[in-house]
C-alpha positions as a Markdown table, in Angstrom:
| # | Residue | x | y | z |
|---|---|---|---|---|
| 1 | Met | -114.3 | -95.2 | -43.8 |
| 2 | Cys | -110.7 | -94.1 | -44.3 |
| 3 | Ser | -107.7 | -94.4 | -42.0 |
| 4 | Asn | -105.3 | -91.5 | -41.6 |
| 5 | Trp | -102.5 | -93.6 | -40.1 |
| 6 | Pro | -99.1 | -92.3 | -41.2 |
| 7 | Leu | -97.1 | -95.1 | -42.9 |
| 8 | Ala | -94.3 | -95.0 | -40.3 |
| 9 | Ala | -96.9 | -95.8 | -37.5 |
| 10 | Leu | -98.3 | -98.6 | -39.6 |
| 11 | Ile | -94.8 | -100.1 | -40.0 |
| 12 | Thr | -94.3 | -99.9 | -36.2 |
| 13 | Val | -97.5 | -102.0 | -35.7 |
| 14 | Leu | -96.3 | -104.5 | -38.4 |
| 15 | Ile | -92.9 | -104.8 | -36.6 |
| 16 | Thr | -94.7 | -105.5 | -33.3 |
| 17 | Met | -96.8 | -108.2 | -34.9 |
| 18 | Phe | -94.2 | -110.0 | -36.8 |
| 19 | Leu | -91.5 | -109.9 | -34.0 |
| 20 | Ala | -93.8 | -112.2 | -32.0 |
| 21 | Ser | -93.5 | -114.8 | -34.6 |
| 22 | Leu | -89.8 | -114.8 | -35.1 |
| 23 | Ser | -88.3 | -118.1 | -34.0 |
| 24 | Leu | -87.0 | -120.8 | -36.3 |
| 25 | Leu | -81.5 | -123.1 | -45.3 |
| 26 | Ala | -79.7 | -126.5 | -46.5 |
| 27 | Thr | -78.3 | -127.7 | -49.8 |
| 28 | Pro | -79.7 | -131.2 | -50.4 |
| 29 | Thr | -77.4 | -133.9 | -51.5 |
| 30 | Gln | -80.1 | -136.5 | -51.0 |
| 31 | Ala | -83.5 | -135.1 | -50.2 |
| 32 | Ala | -85.4 | -136.5 | -47.3 |
| 33 | Asp | -88.7 | -138.3 | -48.1 |
| 34 | Arg | -92.1 | -137.0 | -47.2 |
| 35 | Asp | -92.8 | -139.3 | -44.3 |
| 36 | Arg | -89.5 | -138.5 | -42.6 |
| 37 | Ile | -90.2 | -134.8 | -43.0 |
| 38 | Gly | -93.5 | -135.1 | -41.2 |
| 39 | Ala | -91.8 | -136.9 | -38.3 |
| 40 | Phe | -89.0 | -134.2 | -38.4 |
| 41 | Leu | -91.5 | -131.4 | -38.0 |
| 42 | Asn | -93.0 | -133.1 | -35.1 |
| 43 | Ile | -89.9 | -134.0 | -33.2 |
| 44 | Thr | -88.3 | -130.5 | -33.6 |
| 45 | Gly | -91.6 | -128.7 | -32.8 |
| 46 | Phe | -91.5 | -126.8 | -36.1 |
| 47 | Asp | -95.0 | -128.0 | -36.8 |
| 48 | Val | -96.2 | -126.0 | -33.7 |
| 49 | Ala | -94.1 | -123.0 | -34.7 |
| 50 | Leu | -95.9 | -123.0 | -38.1 |
| 51 | Asp | -99.3 | -123.3 | -36.4 |
| 52 | Ser | -98.5 | -120.3 | -34.2 |
| 53 | Ile | -98.4 | -118.0 | -37.3 |
| 54 | Ala | -102.2 | -118.1 | -37.2 |
| 55 | Leu | -102.1 | -116.2 | -33.8 |
| 56 | Ser | -100.9 | -113.1 | -35.6 |
| 57 | Ala | -103.9 | -113.0 | -38.0 |
| 58 | Gly | -106.1 | -111.2 | -35.4 |
| 59 | Arg | -104.0 | -108.1 | -35.5 |
| 60 | Ala | -104.2 | -107.6 | -39.3 |
| 61 | Pro | -107.2 | -105.3 | -39.3 |
| 62 | Gly | -105.6 | -103.0 | -36.9 |
| 63 | Met | -102.5 | -102.8 | -39.0 |
| 64 | Leu | -104.6 | -101.5 | -41.8 |
| 65 | Gly | -106.4 | -99.0 | -39.7 |
| 66 | Val | -109.6 | -101.0 | -39.2 |
| 67 | Pro | -111.1 | -101.7 | -35.8 |
| 68 | Asp | -110.4 | -105.3 | -34.7 |
| 69 | Asp | -114.0 | -106.0 | -34.0 |
| 70 | Gln | -115.5 | -104.5 | -37.2 |
| 71 | Phe | -115.9 | -107.8 | -39.0 |
| 72 | Gly | -117.1 | -110.1 | -36.2 |
| 73 | Tyr | -117.6 | -113.7 | -37.3 |
| 74 | Asp | -116.6 | -113.0 | -40.9 |
| 75 | Trp | -113.1 | -112.2 | -39.8 |
| 76 | Gln | -112.8 | -115.3 | -37.7 |
| 77 | Arg | -114.0 | -117.4 | -40.6 |
| 78 | Leu | -111.6 | -115.7 | -43.0 |
| 79 | Ser | -108.5 | -115.9 | -40.8 |
| 80 | Arg | -109.2 | -119.6 | -40.1 |
| 81 | Glu | -109.5 | -120.3 | -43.8 |
| 82 | Val | -106.3 | -118.4 | -44.7 |
| 83 | Phe | -104.2 | -119.7 | -41.8 |
| 84 | Asp | -105.4 | -123.2 | -42.0 |
| 85 | Thr | -102.8 | -125.3 | -40.2 |
| 86 | Thr | -103.0 | -128.1 | -42.7 |
| 87 | Val | -102.3 | -125.7 | -45.6 |
| 88 | Met | -99.3 | -124.2 | -43.8 |
| 89 | Arg | -97.8 | -127.6 | -42.9 |
| 90 | Thr | -98.3 | -128.8 | -46.5 |
| 91 | Leu | -96.5 | -125.7 | -47.8 |
| 92 | Ala | -93.7 | -126.4 | -45.4 |
| 93 | Glu | -93.4 | -130.1 | -46.4 |
| 94 | Asp | -93.4 | -129.2 | -50.1 |
| 95 | Ile | -90.5 | -126.8 | -49.6 |
| 96 | Leu | -88.5 | -129.1 | -47.2 |
| 97 | Glu | -89.0 | -132.1 | -49.4 |
| 98 | Ala | -87.2 | -130.3 | -52.2 |
| 99 | Thr | -84.5 | -128.7 | -50.1 |
| 100 | Leu | -83.7 | -130.5 | -46.8 |
| 101 | Ser | -81.0 | -133.1 | -47.1 |
| 102 | Asp | -81.4 | -136.5 | -45.4 |
| 103 | Ser | -78.2 | -136.0 | -43.5 |
| 104 | Ala | -79.2 | -132.6 | -42.1 |
| 105 | Leu | -82.6 | -134.0 | -41.1 |
| 106 | Ser | -81.0 | -136.9 | -39.3 |
| 107 | His | -78.5 | -134.6 | -37.5 |
| 108 | Ala | -81.2 | -132.2 | -36.2 |
| 109 | Ala | -83.7 | -135.0 | -35.3 |
| 110 | Gly | -80.9 | -136.8 | -33.4 |
| 111 | Phe | -80.4 | -133.9 | -31.1 |
| 112 | Tyr | -84.1 | -133.2 | -30.5 |
| 113 | Ala | -84.8 | -136.8 | -29.8 |
| 114 | Thr | -82.7 | -136.7 | -26.7 |
| 115 | Asp | -84.2 | -136.0 | -23.3 |
| 116 | Leu | -82.9 | -132.5 | -23.3 |
| 117 | Gly | -84.1 | -131.9 | -26.8 |
| 118 | Gln | -87.6 | -133.0 | -26.1 |
| 119 | Arg | -87.8 | -130.9 | -23.0 |
| 120 | Leu | -86.7 | -127.9 | -25.0 |
| 121 | Val | -89.3 | -128.7 | -27.7 |
| 122 | Thr | -92.0 | -128.9 | -25.0 |
| 123 | Ala | -91.0 | -125.5 | -23.7 |
| 124 | Glu | -90.7 | -124.0 | -27.2 |
| 125 | Asn | -94.1 | -125.3 | -28.2 |
| 126 | Ala | -95.8 | -123.8 | -25.1 |
| 127 | Ser | -94.2 | -120.5 | -25.8 |
| 128 | His | -95.2 | -120.5 | -29.5 |
| 129 | Met | -98.8 | -121.1 | -28.6 |
| 130 | Asp | -99.0 | -118.6 | -25.8 |
| 131 | Ala | -101.6 | -116.1 | -27.0 |
| 132 | Asp | -100.5 | -113.5 | -24.5 |
| 133 | Arg | -97.6 | -112.3 | -26.6 |
| 134 | Thr | -97.4 | -108.9 | -24.7 |
| 135 | Gly | -97.3 | -110.6 | -21.3 |
| 136 | Lys | -94.6 | -113.0 | -22.5 |
| 137 | Gln | -92.4 | -110.1 | -23.8 |
| 138 | Gln | -92.9 | -108.1 | -20.6 |
| 139 | Ser | -92.0 | -111.1 | -18.4 |
| 140 | Gly | -89.0 | -111.8 | -20.6 |
| 141 | Arg | -87.8 | -108.2 | -20.4 |
| 142 | Glu | -88.0 | -108.3 | -16.6 |
| 143 | Ile | -85.9 | -111.5 | -16.5 |
| 144 | Val | -83.3 | -109.9 | -18.7 |
| 145 | Ala | -83.2 | -106.8 | -16.5 |
| 146 | Gly | -82.5 | -109.1 | -13.5 |
| 147 | Trp | -79.6 | -110.7 | -15.4 |
| 148 | Leu | -78.2 | -107.3 | -16.2 |
| 149 | Ser | -78.5 | -106.2 | -12.6 |
| 150 | Asp | -76.9 | -109.4 | -11.3 |
| 151 | Gly | -74.2 | -109.7 | -14.0 |
| 152 | Ala | -75.6 | -113.2 | -14.6 |
| 153 | Pro | -73.6 | -115.3 | -17.2 |
| 154 | Arg | -76.9 | -116.6 | -18.6 |
| 155 | Leu | -77.4 | -113.4 | -20.6 |
| 156 | Glu | -74.4 | -114.1 | -22.8 |
| 157 | Ile | -75.3 | -117.8 | -23.2 |
| 158 | Ile | -78.8 | -116.8 | -24.4 |
| 159 | Lys | -77.3 | -114.2 | -26.8 |
| 160 | Arg | -75.0 | -116.9 | -28.1 |
| 161 | Met | -77.9 | -119.3 | -28.6 |
| 162 | Asn | -80.0 | -116.7 | -30.4 |
| 163 | Met | -77.1 | -115.8 | -32.7 |
| 164 | Ala | -76.7 | -119.5 | -33.7 |
| 165 | Val | -80.3 | -119.8 | -35.0 |
| 166 | Ser | -80.8 | -116.4 | -36.6 |
| 167 | Ser | -78.9 | -113.2 | -37.0 |
| 168 | Ala | -80.7 | -109.9 | -36.4 |
| 169 | Glu | -79.6 | -108.8 | -39.9 |
| 170 | Ser | -81.3 | -111.7 | -41.7 |
| 171 | Ser | -84.3 | -111.4 | -39.5 |
| 172 | Val | -84.7 | -107.7 | -40.3 |
| 173 | Arg | -84.4 | -108.4 | -44.1 |
| 174 | Ala | -87.0 | -111.1 | -43.9 |
| 175 | Leu | -89.3 | -108.9 | -41.7 |
| 176 | Gln | -89.0 | -106.1 | -44.3 |
| 177 | Glu | -90.0 | -108.4 | -47.2 |
| 178 | Ile | -93.0 | -109.8 | -45.3 |
| 179 | Gln | -94.2 | -106.3 | -44.5 |
| 180 | Ile | -93.7 | -105.0 | -48.1 |
| 181 | Arg | -95.5 | -108.0 | -49.6 |
| 182 | Phe | -98.4 | -107.7 | -47.2 |
| 183 | Leu | -98.9 | -103.9 | -47.9 |
| 184 | Leu | -98.4 | -104.2 | -51.6 |
| 185 | Ala | -100.9 | -107.1 | -51.8 |
| 186 | Ala | -103.4 | -105.1 | -49.8 |
| 187 | Asp | -102.9 | -102.1 | -52.0 |
| 188 | Ala | -103.3 | -104.2 | -55.2 |
| 189 | Ala | -106.5 | -105.7 | -53.9 |
| 190 | Gly | -108.0 | -102.3 | -53.1 |
| 191 | Val | -108.0 | -102.9 | -49.4 |
| 192 | Ile | -105.8 | -99.9 | -48.7 |
| 193 | Lys | -104.5 | -97.0 | -50.8 |
| 194 | Leu | -100.8 | -96.6 | -50.2 |
| 195 | Arg | -99.4 | -93.0 | -50.5 |
| 196 | Val | -96.1 | -94.3 | -51.6 |
| 197 | Asp | -95.0 | -96.9 | -54.2 |
| 198 | Ala | -92.8 | -100.0 | -53.5 |
| 199 | Lys | -89.6 | -98.0 | -53.9 |
| 200 | Gly | -90.9 | -95.5 | -51.3 |
| 201 | Leu | -91.8 | -98.3 | -48.9 |
| 202 | Arg | -88.4 | -99.8 | -49.1 |
| 203 | Ser | -86.8 | -96.4 | -48.6 |
| 204 | Leu | -88.8 | -95.7 | -45.5 |
| 205 | Met | -88.0 | -99.1 | -44.1 |
| 206 | Lys | -84.3 | -98.6 | -44.8 |
| 207 | Gln | -84.5 | -95.4 | -42.7 |
| 208 | Gln | -85.9 | -97.4 | -39.8 |
| 209 | Glu | -83.5 | -100.4 | -40.2 |
| 210 | Gly | -81.4 | -99.5 | -37.1 |
| 211 | Glu | -84.5 | -99.3 | -34.8 |
| 212 | Met | -85.9 | -102.5 | -36.3 |
| 213 | Arg | -82.7 | -104.3 | -35.7 |
| 214 | Arg | -82.6 | -103.3 | -32.0 |
| 215 | Ser | -86.3 | -104.3 | -31.7 |
| 216 | Val | -85.6 | -107.7 | -33.2 |
| 217 | Gln | -82.6 | -108.3 | -30.9 |
| 218 | Gln | -84.6 | -107.2 | -27.8 |
| 219 | Ser | -87.6 | -109.2 | -28.7 |
| 220 | Ala | -85.6 | -112.4 | -29.4 |
| 221 | Leu | -83.7 | -112.0 | -26.1 |
| 222 | Ala | -86.9 | -111.4 | -24.0 |
| 223 | Gly | -88.6 | -114.3 | -25.8 |
| 224 | Ala | -85.7 | -116.7 | -25.1 |
| 225 | Ala | -85.5 | -115.5 | -21.5 |
| 226 | Phe | -89.1 | -116.4 | -20.9 |
| 227 | Thr | -89.1 | -119.6 | -22.9 |
| 228 | Tyr | -86.0 | -121.2 | -21.3 |
| 229 | Gln | -86.4 | -120.1 | -17.7 |
| 230 | Gly | -86.9 | -123.7 | -16.6 |
| 231 | Phe | -83.5 | -124.7 | -17.8 |
| 232 | Thr | -80.1 | -124.5 | -16.1 |
| 233 | Asp | -77.2 | -122.4 | -17.5 |
| 234 | Ala | -75.4 | -125.7 | -18.4 |
| 235 | Glu | -78.4 | -127.0 | -20.3 |
| 236 | Ile | -78.7 | -123.7 | -22.3 |
| 237 | Glu | -75.0 | -123.8 | -23.1 |
| 238 | Gln | -75.3 | -127.4 | -24.3 |
| 239 | Tyr | -78.2 | -126.2 | -26.5 |
| 240 | Ala | -76.1 | -123.3 | -27.9 |
| 241 | Val | -73.2 | -125.7 | -28.7 |
| 242 | Ala | -75.6 | -128.0 | -30.5 |
| 243 | Leu | -77.1 | -125.1 | -32.5 |
| 244 | Glu | -73.6 | -123.9 | -33.5 |
| 245 | Gln | -72.8 | -127.1 | -35.3 |
| 246 | Pro | -72.5 | -126.4 | -39.1 |
| 247 | Glu | -75.2 | -128.9 | -40.1 |
| 248 | Met | -77.6 | -127.6 | -37.4 |
| 249 | Lys | -77.0 | -124.0 | -38.6 |
| 250 | Leu | -78.0 | -125.1 | -42.2 |
| 251 | Val | -81.2 | -126.7 | -40.9 |
| 252 | Tyr | -82.1 | -123.5 | -39.0 |
| 253 | Glu | -81.3 | -121.3 | -42.0 |
| 254 | Leu | -83.7 | -123.4 | -44.0 |
| 255 | Leu | -86.4 | -123.5 | -41.3 |
| 256 | Asn | -86.2 | -119.7 | -41.0 |
| 257 | Ala | -86.6 | -119.3 | -44.7 |
| 258 | Val | -89.6 | -121.6 | -44.8 |
| 259 | Gln | -91.3 | -119.9 | -41.9 |
| 260 | Tyr | -90.8 | -116.4 | -43.4 |
| 261 | Glu | -92.0 | -117.5 | -46.8 |
| 262 | Ile | -95.1 | -119.1 | -45.4 |
| 263 | Met | -95.9 | -116.0 | -43.3 |
| 264 | Ala | -95.5 | -113.8 | -46.4 |
| 265 | Asn | -97.6 | -116.1 | -48.5 |
| 266 | Arg | -100.4 | -116.3 | -46.0 |
| 267 | Phe | -100.5 | -112.6 | -45.4 |
| 268 | Glu | -100.5 | -111.9 | -49.1 |
| 269 | Val | -103.6 | -114.2 | -49.4 |
| 270 | Leu | -105.1 | -112.5 | -46.4 |
| 271 | Ala | -104.7 | -109.1 | -47.9 |
| 272 | Thr | -106.4 | -110.2 | -51.1 |
| 273 | Arg | -109.3 | -111.9 | -49.3 |
| 274 | Met | -109.9 | -108.9 | -47.0 |
| 275 | Ala | -111.3 | -107.1 | -50.0 |
| 276 | Glu | -114.4 | -109.3 | -49.5 |
| 277 | Leu | -115.0 | -107.8 | -46.1 |
| 278 | His | -114.7 | -104.1 | -46.1 |
| 279 | Pro | -114.4 | -100.9 | -48.3 |
| 280 | Ser | -111.0 | -99.5 | -49.3 |
| 281 | Gln | -108.8 | -97.9 | -46.7 |
| 282 | Asp | -106.6 | -94.9 | -47.3 |
| 283 | Ile | -103.2 | -95.2 | -45.7 |
């Protein structure tokens, strides 16, 4: 059974999937030890952010032009194996143990250990694990529309907070690499047959970069509007100020890089393992 999806349409689906997972780099002077890293993941909520990557696995068949229900239990088994939370957390700990400085860890953990920090983590964890990604985005967009209509100052505070943790430019570059690695791995495994090579893929994505950047910004804004609706403007501004501190920015650059690398790694593995489940697809 062959898919006739044009590549541009496939990339649009990939964008939709990976935007849902966008959320969370440092030069180590003295690396943090393994036990402290485990505690750091928990107090910051990054462990739950990693777990939430698995929620995207169910959309992978559709991205390759295969009906979501074609594999039944085999697909559920495979996605559980590839996106095993223990595996993903171990990968994160391996990278952070080699790269996260003890001082940066202490700085970030100190903020998230506060009352406001823990309330923020609770809200972020709930948002990460909300399986209704479409509903969350829709609700967030409605909230943003209300801010625009009312001229609410909260809109600029949220934009400031989002900019502190990740720029749209870096998110787009990471998103493109994840997509390319997934498609090339699926092609190499014989799961799909790409009609263009890696250079052609990159060229097509370059053409769509402006649209992708706008999508990243809109998705991040809607996601934050939904996630932080239980907080006051003053609390969100306090969070933005904390995120703008140089050491915190280094932590988030590292966490973003770790999350993107784990996503790319797991989807490469998934693409290879999908060859066990179905015949080649022509895309």
